[in-house]
Each structure stands twice: as structure tokens, then as C-alpha cells.
Steps between C-alpha positions, in 0.01 A plus 500: 500500500397780727227720394535866540226540774714249703815704485572797691769651265717617788850601452784389739461794725140458559532121543759572774250686718165344393316279758290321232729197570306466831169328432204737555711815482398752215746661266628852586293778336763610261498143357131408536380813330782539244426553134525201271728545195447156343394472138193306605357782729195669359257680719160342453202714404232226467287492807382141429872398522583729799215372705523117421365323802708185440834671483727446815603864533679415829764297290628828352821576687500870385196724518553601142435145380130526608453757211716330248334335218753220488438409851120538474474276202764240572520519881385216728140450599371464854445130428884471458576657831754284705363349818594698804560831296489802736459839322720791578400857577190689444188295400363784278568461142432865398539824695200724443 
């Protein structure tokens, strides 16, 4: 079963114009930065969980997953990263 942070949640129109089917191409901004309406999405307010050095934040397809308690608690660790993984986009986790 696919986990929420692995799914983009795109509708048919977005999938029709989205380049994410090409390896290494990031999602369009209106998808990548879209709000999450899943029941499991809760914005985390615990800094120890938010800044977990073992969590693989690059595996979050959508930016909102990086602040989601469900992803931060249940998401993959760096030790589980697939061989040859190439991250997309900006390497900064937080905009200051």
C-alpha cells in the first residue's frame, strides 16, 4: 500500500500536464506546495520531531509532508534511502 508521502494526490488534469513522470523532474508548484486534506495530516509542533536528523525529508513528495506529524513519525529514515536516489529541487529544508 502506498503511503501518503509517496502519493502526489494529483487530479486527472494535473497528471495530464505534470512532468513528474520524467525521472528527476520536480512536480509543478501548484502540486508540490498544495495543501493536504488527508485525515492523517496534522502540522507538527514538536521541534524534536521536526528536526529529527534520521528522517529522510527528501522522500516527501510534497513540501507540506515535511511539517506533517504523520510523515515525521512514520516516514522513512536516511538508512532506508534507495541506492542511487537523487533529490529534487532546493536543498534547504526551511526558508528563513
